[in-house]
C-alpha positions as CSV (number, residue, x, y, z in Angstrom):
1,X,26.8,-3.1,4.2
2,X,23.1,-2.7,4.9
3,X,23.4,0.2,7.3
4,X,25.8,-1.6,9.7
5,X,28.6,0.7,8.9
6,X,31.2,-2.1,9.2
7,X,33.7,-0.2,7.1
8,X,34.0,2.3,9.9
9,X,37.1,1.7,11.9
10,X,35.6,2.5,15.4
11,X,38.9,4.1,16.4
12,X,37.1,6.0,19.2
13,X,37.8,5.8,22.9
14,X,40.1,3.8,25.0
15,X,41.7,0.4,24.7
16,X,38.8,-2.0,24.0
17,X,36.0,0.3,22.9
18,X,36.7,-0.2,19.1
19,X,36.5,-4.0,19.6
20,X,33.2,-3.6,21.6
21,X,31.7,-1.5,18.9
22,X,32.6,-3.9,16.2
23,X,31.5,-7.0,18.2
24,X,28.1,-5.4,19.0
25,X,27.7,-4.5,15.4
26,X,28.4,-8.1,14.3
27,X,25.9,-9.4,16.9
28,X,23.2,-7.1,15.6
29,X,23.8,-8.4,12.1
30,X,23.7,-12.0,13.2
31,X,20.4,-11.4,15.0
32,X,18.8,-9.5,12.2
33,X,19.8,-12.3,9.7
34,X,18.4,-14.9,12.0
35,X,15.1,-13.0,12.2
36,X,15.0,-12.4,8.5
37,X,15.2,-16.2,8.1
38,X,12.8,-17.7,10.8
39,X,10.7,-15.0,12.5
40,X,7.4,-14.8,10.5
41,X,6.1,-11.4,11.9
42,X,9.5,-9.8,11.3
43,X,9.6,-11.2,7.7
44,X,6.1,-9.7,7.0
45,X,7.1,-6.4,8.4
46,X,10.4,-6.3,6.6
47,X,8.7,-7.1,3.3
48,X,6.1,-4.4,3.9
49,X,8.7,-1.8,4.8
50,X,10.9,-2.5,1.8
51,X,14.4,-1.3,2.5
52,X,16.1,-2.2,5.8
53,X,16.5,1.4,6.7
54,X,12.8,2.2,6.3
55,X,12.0,-0.9,8.5
56,X,14.3,0.3,11.4
57,X,13.0,3.9,10.9
58,X,9.5,2.6,11.3
59,X,10.3,0.8,14.5
60,X,12.1,4.0,15.9
61,X,9.2,6.2,14.9
62,X,6.4,4.0,16.0
63,X,7.8,3.2,19.4
64,X,8.4,6.9,19.9
65,X,4.7,7.6,19.8
66,X,3.1,4.3,20.8
67,X,3.5,1.8,23.6
68,X,2.9,-1.6,22.1
69,X,1.7,-4.5,24.3
70,X,4.3,-6.9,22.6
71,X,6.6,-7.4,19.7
72,X,3.9,-9.2,17.6
73,X,1.7,-6.0,17.7
74,X,4.6,-3.8,16.6
75,X,5.5,-6.1,13.7
76,X,1.8,-6.5,12.7
77,X,1.5,-2.7,12.8
78,X,4.4,-2.3,10.4
79,X,3.2,-5.0,8.1
80,X,-0.4,-3.9,7.9
81,X,0.0,-0.1,8.4
82,X,-2.7,-0.1,11.0
83,X,-2.0,0.4,14.8
84,X,-3.4,-2.1,17.3
């Protein structure tokens, strides 16, 4: 399931919360699939990171310690291993 945890039933909360969690999860999956197909900096960074979890961990860690001027700079940093 590539880290999306779609097997989780999202049975938390009130009436529509489970549906919202599942819908947002599917939206994230769709956006990531689109980026995997057409976004060149994303593709280079994903290939450099290897596993999807390592890619998202890199985004989380890098953006914790560095403010990037734009998305391109973040993806280039992940792909090259050198900060801007």
